[in-house]
N, C-alpha and C positions, 0 to 999 in steps of 0.2 A: 608416545602417543601416535596412534595410527590415524592418518587422515583418510577421509573418504571423499569420493567424488560427489559434488553437489548435483542435485537434480535441477532441471530447468525451472521448476516452480519454487525453488528455495533461494532465499536471499543470502548471499555470501557474507554480508556484514552481520546480519542478525544470527546466522548460523554460527559464526565465529564468536560473537559476543555471548550468546546464550547456550552454546554447546548442545548437550543432550536435552536441554529444556526448550529448544526451539522446535516448533511444529508448524509445518506449512501444508496447505491443501493444494491439490492439483488444479482446482477450478473454483469459480464462484459458486457453483452448484453445491459443493461440499461444505463450504465455510459456514453458512447460516445454521447448519445443524448443530454446530458447537456454540453454546451460549457466549463463549469468549472469542468467537470467530471475528476477525477483522479483515478489512481490505486496505492495503497500503499502496499508494502510488509514489514512486520515487524516481529521481533522475540522478545522473552522474554515478551510476552503479552504487547507489546508496549514499552518495555525497550530499544529497538533499532529499529529505522526506517532504513530498508535496502535500500529501494529505493522508489521513487515516480515518476510517469510518467503520462502525460495527457492520459486519456482513449482513445482518438482518435488516439493516436500513437501506441497503442497496436494492433499488427496484428496476434498474436498467440492465441491459444485456452486457455480456462480456465485451461485445464489439463496441458498445457505447463507452464502456470504461476505457478501452484501448484508445478510442478516439479522444476522450477527455485527456488521457495521459499524453498523447501526441500534441494536443493543443497546448497544454501546460508546458511541456518540455520545449516546444518551439519558442516559447517566450522566455524560458529560463536557461537551460543548458544547450539547447540546439544540437543535441546528439541522440537521436532516437535509438541508436544501438546500445545506449547505456540507460535507457528509461524502461521501467518495469512496473507491472501490476503484480502484487503478491497477495495471496489469501493465506492468512496465518491465524494462529491462536494468540490472543493478546498476551504480551509478556506479563509475568507476575509482578514485576517492578513498576509497571505502568508506563514504561518508556519504550517507544519504537526506536531502536538504535539506528543511527545514521548521522551523516554530517550535518553541518549548519544547525546544530541543536537537536537533531532527531525530531521525534514527534511524541505527542502525548496520547496514550491509550486510556482515555478518560471516560469511555462509555458513550461517547457521542462523536459527531463529526469534528475533527480537528484539521485546520488548514494552516499551513506555514504562513507566517507573517508577511512574506513577500508576495503572497497570493490573495490577500484579503480583498483586494479590489475585484477579484474573480469569484468571491464567495457565492453570490447569487447564481451565477452561471453554473458553478460546480454543484450546488444544491439542486438546481433544476435538472441537470444531467443525471445525477444519482437517483433522483425521484421519478425520472421520466419513464416512458414506456420501454419495454424490453425489446421491441422490434423496431 
């Protein structure tokens, strides 16, 4: 099996788990065009999935998503070099692979149990203005 180099917009964990079935998008602008497009925020290089949301439900800018990721990661893993926002196609098995149980790709916003106290803040950012 020949390995290939990952692109910056690809999750190493999910690329490994799903192989050729893994599809990621370069930006938030591309993902909503896919009915199965999702946005995943993760920390610890996939060691914890913070949240997953259908891309069509994200109404904020890429910059606000990055800010939300930094805010969440500062409270969880505290290593911004290992925190990422990915834009992907929802896995057919309904599971966003990652550590600490991964995440559910259930067609709506899913937030890791350790972040439930931040659910209102997360929803506000995702629904907020793009500027």
